[in-house]
C-alpha positions, 0 to 999 in steps of 0.5 A: 251327647250334650243332651244326655249329659245335661239330663244326667246333671239335671237329674242328679244335681240335688243328690251328688256334687258336680265332680261326682256327676261328671265322673258318673257321666264319663264312666257311663258313656264309656261303659254304655256307649264305648266312648273313651274320654277323648272321644267324649270330648271330640264327639260331643255333638254326636247323637247317642242311639235310642237303645243306649239312651234307654240304658242310661236312663235306667242307670240314672234312675238307680243312681237317684235311689243312691245305689252305688254305680259300681253295683249298677254296672256290676264292676269296679277297678282295684289296683288297676285290676278289673273286679266284679262286684255285687251286694254280697261284697263291699266296694273296694276303697282307695285306702285298701289300695294303699294297704296293698301298695304298702305290702308290695313295697315293704322290706318284708316282702322284698326280703322274702322274695329271695325265698322260693314261695311266699305264703299269704293269707287274706282274712275277710277277702270279700271280692278278693281284691287284696288276695288277687292283687297280691297274687298278681304282683308277688312272684312265686306267692301262694295266696289264700283268701278266707271269708264267712260269706259263700256268696262273697267267695263266689264273687272272689273266685270269679274275679280270680278267674277273670284276672288269671291268678291262682288264689285258694278261697275257703269258707271260714269264720274267724270268730269261731277259732277251732273250725277256722284253724282246721279250714285254713290249713298250712302256715303263712309268712304274711296275714293281711285283713281289712275286717269289719271295723265301723262301730254302730255309733258311727252309722249316723255319719255314714253315706246313705248309699253305703248303709242302704246297699253295702253288706252290713256284716262286712262293715259293722262291729258291736259298740261293746266289742269294736276290735273283736275281729282284730283280737280273733285274727291276732290269736289265729295269727299267733298259731298260723304265722311263721316265726318272723311273719308279718301281720298287716291290718287296715283299721278304724283310726278310733281304735288304733291304741286299743289294737296296738295294746292288744297286739302287744299283749298277745306277744307281737313285736315291732308294732307300727301305726301308719297313716293313709294319704289323708293323714288318718291312722289307717294301718297297723303292722306287727311281727311275730 
């Protein structure tokens, strides 16, 4: 095992920081060899079978091309939930886990639990990570996940099935409002979205593996209309949210003021800008 760890370090040290390489090694040895972290420490002198070494070599070669490990393995974890991922969907981020945690701990959800059912809509569901986490942790919830990408919806449905939760997934383009209003039926107590919010001007500062492998439609917005999705979702929410319903957004910190002003102009109340764990303005909540 020492030999394979040395190999991974030598091959990847020019591309990744030491902590990330150590994390890769732990995950790869678990996924390929079935070795827990404790076993990796206690059995560090054990020899790894040749077929498993070959699988590790292939993974390392793909890492050298800056391909995200989650795509290589075809899986990740979100809010302690296992998820399938491929290049049709974004890899869920820790900031989005914070958004889910915020929703679950909100006074709004706690007060609505007294009702028989909470109706939830996740717009731009991607892998289904938000929709599935909320369906799993909110009792008596009815959750809908919408996305423009049929390939993303296939991944989301597979993830819901794996996690044994019921989520209704539907294709819809929120930028095409009239069909979207027909495709996403019913009314909702809560609408959540982590839509595309990175302006194309920000590309230069982004990691190469994100630019090369993750779906650009799920990431980028035009420089001239950076809040285009928030405007469309807010207009949709004014028609589909119940009176007193809540809107939860993950946002680009650069556009927080624009989004708040836009929400006020559309009639939303009690708008709040909230920070992520790194102190950035990352979330906005608003009430109809």
